[in-house]
N, C-alpha and C positions, 0 to 999 in steps of 0.2 A: 697219196690219195688220187683216185681216178675221177675224171670229169667227162662231160659231154664233148662232142666234137664242135669246135667253134671256128676252126680255121677258114672254112669256106665262107661262112658269114662275115668274118673279119675281112677277107679278101674282097668280097662283094662291096662291103662298106667303104674300104679304102679306094676301090676302083671308082665308085660313085663320087667320092670326095675329089679324086683327081680330075674327074670330068667337069666338076663344078668349082673350079678354082676361085672364081669371083664370089661364089656363095660362101666358100670356106673363109675367105678374107673378111667378108661381112660379119660372120659369126665370131671370128677371132677378135676383130676390132671391138665388137660389143663386149666380149668377155674382158678384154684389156680395160675398157672404160669402166665397167662395173667393178672389177677388181681394184683398179686404181682409186676409184671414188670411195670404196669401202675401206681399203687398207692403206691408202697413200701411194705415192708414185715411186717410192724407194724399193727397188728390187731386193735389196739386202734384207729387208724386214717384212716383205709381203710375198709369201710363198705362192698364193693364188696368182698374183701378177707375174711372178717368175715363170710359172707353168704356162700362162697365157702367152707370154713373150716367146717361150720355147716353141709353142704351136705356131706362132706367127713366123718365126724364123724357118721352121720346117716347111711352111707354105711359101717360102721365098718372099716374104713381105719386106720391103725396104726399111732400113733402120729409121729413116726420117718419118715414115708413116707410123711406125710404132711409137716414136717419141711424141709426134703430134697428137696422137689419140690419148696418150697418157696425160699430156698437158691439158687437153680438153677436159678430161675427167677430173683433174685436180684443180680446175678453175683457172689455169693459166691461159686457156683459150676458150672461147665460147663454143659450146657443143650441145648436142641433144642429150637429154636425161633419160636413161633406160631403166625400166622397172623389171625385176625378176618375178615371174609368175609361173607356178607349176600347175599343170592340169593332169588329171588321172582318168583312166578309162579302161575299157575292155576291147580286145580284138577278137579275131576268129577263135572259136572254141573256148571263149572265156579267158584268153591270155591277158595277162595284166600289162598295161602300158602306162608309162610316165612320160609326159611331154614337158620339158623345161623350155621356157621362152624368155626372151628379153624384148621388151616392147616400149614404145613411146605412145601407144594407143591400145589399152587393154580391151576396149569394146571391140575393136577390129580383130584383135588376136583371138579372143574367145570365140567369136563368130566363125573364124576360119578353122580353128581347131575342131569345134563342134561339127561343122559341115563336113570336114574330112572324115571324122569318125562315123557319122551317120551315112554318108554316101558310100563308104567302102567297107561296110559290114561290121563296124564297131559301135560302141556307145560310150558317151561321156559318163564318168562317175563323179561322185562328190569328193571333196578334199579328204584325203586319208583312206579312200576306199580300196586302194591297192598298194599304197606306199609301204604298208607294214610287211609286204611280201619281199621287200628289197632292203639291202643294207649298204650304206655308203662306205666304200673302201677304196684304197689304192689298188689298181690292177695293172700288172705288167705281163704281157704275153710274148713269149719267145717262140721263134719258128720251129717247126718239126725238125729234128736232127740235132738240136742243141743238147748238150750233156745235162741230163737231169741231175746227176750227182753234183756237178759243179754248181749248177743253179741253186740247188738245195743248200749246199755248204755256204755259198756267198750270201744268199738271201736270208736264211735263218740267222746267220751270224750278225747281219745288219739289222735284224729286228722284224723280219717278215712274219706274218701270222701263219701262213700256209703256202705250200708249193704243190700244185695240182698237175698231174700228167693227164692231158686230155686224150680222148680216144684216137684222135688223128695224129698224135705225136707232139702237138704244141704243148708248151709248158706255161702254166699260169701261176703267177706269184701274187698273193693277196697280202695287203698291208693295212694297218690302220691309216686313215688319211694323214695323220700327223707324221707318220713314219715313211710316207711315200717317197719323198725326195731322197732321204737317206738311203733307202733300199735301191732306188733307181741309180743313184750315183755309185753305189757299191758294185752293182751289176756291171755298169758301164766301165768302171775302173778295172774290172776283171775281164774285160773284153766280151761281155755278154750284152748285146744291144737289143733291147726289146723292140718288137714290131709295133706294139701298142703300149703306151704308158700314159695312164690317166687316172684321175680320181672319178669314180663312177658310181652308179647305183647298180649293185649286183643282185640278181634275184636269188632268194633263198631256196626256191623250188622252181622247176621248169615244166613246161608243157610241150610235148612233142607234136609237131604238125607235119603232115606229109601231103603230097599230091596237090589237089586243088585247094585244100585248106592252107597249105604252106604258101602257095602262089598268091592267094587272096590276102594272107597276112603280110607278105612281102610288099604287095601293092599298097596296102594301108600304111605300112611303115614308110615306104618311099614317099607317099603323098604328104604325110605328116612332116617328114624331114625336109621336104621341098618348100614348106611354108616359110615365108620371109622372116617371121619373128621367132621361129623355132631354133633353139641352140642345140638341144640334145633330145633323143628319144631312147628310152630304156624299156625293155620288155623281157618277159620270161619265156618266150617261145623258142624252141629249138627247131629250126626249119630244115626239113629234109632237102639237101642240095641235089 
């Protein structure tokens, strides 16, 4: 199956994350704490926590920092209680946007998200206004030049739903959320290291934006991602690089 070109957008996102190491740590810590509070501190039985700890290690977070935040979340140490809240809205050209936050002050968070939408050309929607345009999946993206045949053989054998060859040569593997870890481990065991490996909200349909519209949309996305309480921003825009 063929798909849109995503590689430039992925590299842009990774570059921004590398520039903002402190912000990445903050987001990962919040994810660790929420995952541990909801599913317990045992990595062996909490897949969401395992994935959060993997992200923390990839961001070079010290092991004692990881453990301390798991302990806070499970009640062994005093810590802040974060609440997960999802906001939905529209960007340039009517593009759909989902903003996932973790906050200890939802009044502050909703005000900041609404302000970002209105100032940079978007608009807030109501709950459910755009979420139906996305599907929660496991997504693994491998760099251009990777053998599509090998990826397909390994991924489908491990239970992946689909393998997509993007226009720029990147290979995207889609899984059910419950099968994400199994497929990821199978790919890595076969020497296939994904550049992106996450459980995400994948758009069912996309909107192409180019020129000034693409630049405006990227600015809106950047501003939303820079908000302190924002964990993830999902959208259905394909931006002309």
